[in-house]
C-alpha positions in Angstrom: 8.2 -18.6 -11.3 11.9 -19.0 -11.8 14.2 -17.1 -9.6 11.3 -15.6 -7.5 10.7 -12.9 -10.1 6.9 -11.9 -10.2 5.8 -10.3 -13.4 4.4 -6.9 -13.1 1.6 -5.4 -15.0 1.8 -1.8 -16.5 -0.4 1.1 -15.7 -2.7 1.9 -18.6 -4.4 5.2 -19.4 -8.0 5.4 -17.8 -8.4 8.5 -19.8 -8.6 6.6 -23.1 -11.6 4.7 -21.8 -14.8 5.0 -23.8 -18.3 4.1 -22.9 -18.8 0.6 -24.5 -15.1 -0.5 -24.2 -14.9 -4.1 -23.2 -12.8 -4.5 -20.0 -11.5 -7.3 -18.0 -12.0 -7.3 -14.2 -9.8 -9.4 -11.9 -10.2 -9.9 -8.3 -7.2 -12.2 -7.2 -8.2 -14.5 -4.3 -11.5 -12.7 -3.3 -13.1 -14.1 -1.4 -10.2 -16.2 0.0 -9.6 -19.4 -1.9 -11.9 -18.3 -4.8 -10.1 -16.0 -7.4 -12.1 -15.0 -10.4 -12.2 -13.2 -13.6 -15.0 -11.5 -15.4 -15.4 -9.4 -18.5 -17.7 -6.4 -18.7 -18.3 -3.1 -20.6 -17.7 0.4 -19.5 -21.2 1.8 -18.9 -20.4 5.3 -17.6 -17.3 7.4 -17.1 -17.1 10.2 -14.4 -20.2 8.7 -12.7 -21.2 10.1 -9.2 -21.6 7.1 -7.0 -22.5 7.2 -3.3 -20.3 4.5 -1.8 -21.8 4.8 1.6 -19.4 5.5 4.3 -16.7 6.2 1.7 -18.7 9.3 0.3 -19.3 10.4 -3.1 -16.7 9.3 -5.7 -17.1 11.7 -8.9 -14.3 10.1 -10.8 -15.8 6.6 -10.8 -15.7 4.2 -13.8 -18.9 2.2 -13.8 -18.7 -1.4 -15.4 -21.5 -3.6 -16.5 -19.9 -6.8 -15.2 -20.7 -9.6 -12.7 -18.9 -8.4 -9.4 -19.3 -8.7 -5.7 -18.4 -6.5 -2.9 -15.3 -8.5 -2.0 -14.0 -7.5 -5.5 -12.7 -4.2 -3.9 -8.9 -3.8 -4.5 -9.0 -5.9 -7.6 -7.5 -4.8 -11.0 -9.7 -3.4 -13.9 -7.7 -4.3 -17.0 -7.8 -3.2 -20.7 -7.3 -5.7 -23.5 -3.7 -5.3 -23.4 -3.6 -6.4 -19.7 -2.7 -2.9 -18.3 -4.3 -1.8 -15.2 -6.8 1.2 -15.9 -8.5 1.1 -12.6 -8.8 -0.4 -9.0 -12.1 -2.1 -8.3 -14.3 -0.7 -5.5 -16.6 -3.7 -5.8 -20.3 -3.9 -6.5 -22.2 -0.7 -5.9 -26.1 -0.5 -5.6 -27.3 2.5 -7.5 -30.8 4.0 -7.8 -33.5 1.6 -8.5 -31.7 -1.2 -6.6 -29.4 -2.1 -9.5 -26.0 -3.3 -8.9 -23.1 -2.2 -11.0 -19.3 -2.7 -10.7 -17.2 0.5 -10.0 -13.6 1.4 -10.2 -11.4 4.2 -9.4 -9.2 5.2 -12.4 -5.5 4.1 -12.0 -4.2 7.5 -12.3 -6.3 8.8 -9.5 -4.8 5.8 -7.2 -1.4 6.7 -8.3 -2.0 10.4 -7.3 -3.4 9.4 -4.0 -0.5 7.0 -3.2 2.1 9.8 -4.2 0.4 12.2 -1.7 0.4 9.5 1.0 4.1 8.7 0.4 5.4 12.3 0.2 3.2 14.1 2.8 1.4 11.5 4.7 -2.1 12.8 3.5 -4.1 13.6 0.6 -5.8 16.9 0.0 -8.9 16.8 -2.1 -11.3 19.7 -2.9 -14.9 19.4 -1.5 -17.6 21.9 -1.5 -20.4 19.9 0.3 -23.4 20.3 -2.0 -25.5 18.1 -4.1 -27.6 19.2 -7.1 -27.7 19.3 -10.9 -27.8 21.4 -14.0 -30.5 24.0 -14.3 -31.4 26.1 -17.3 -29.8 29.2 -15.4 -26.8 27.4 -14.0 -26.6 24.9 -11.1 -29.5 24.0 -8.8 -28.4 23.3 -5.2 -30.7 20.4 -3.7 -28.7 20.0 -0.4 -25.9 21.6 1.6 -24.0 18.9 3.9 -24.0 20.0 7.6 -20.5 21.1 8.4 -19.3 21.4 4.9 -17.3 24.4 3.4 -20.6 25.4 1.6 -22.4 25.6 4.9 -19.7 27.6 6.7 -19.6 30.0 3.7 -23.4 30.6 4.0 
């Protein structure tokens, strides 16, 4: 690249994603010495995925694309080449299936802003798991030490 200028990619709008959209995933040099690119389809938006030690990520974009755990940190691009997400890597879901997952780019921008301005990020957390019920929400489990447990 002439003059040492590195081209930058633009941030796209993750809110414009639809299930079925074709997306490109890019993990530059991951694992080291083996950069790769793959194409996949958005299979779910707002998916709740348990990422193990990182906890539950309710804003996750699930991608049906070949991916490995080392892809974490790579870019999820739209057809225009804009970044719409940052890859979490391959995530094993119920039934032992593996899918790709990404955090929307706007969430990453929000987190970075919080870290730069205050040194931390505050995110709301209730500490319950459950699902919809005909009469409202059915709570299956209260996480020990959570705000929900402290509230009784």
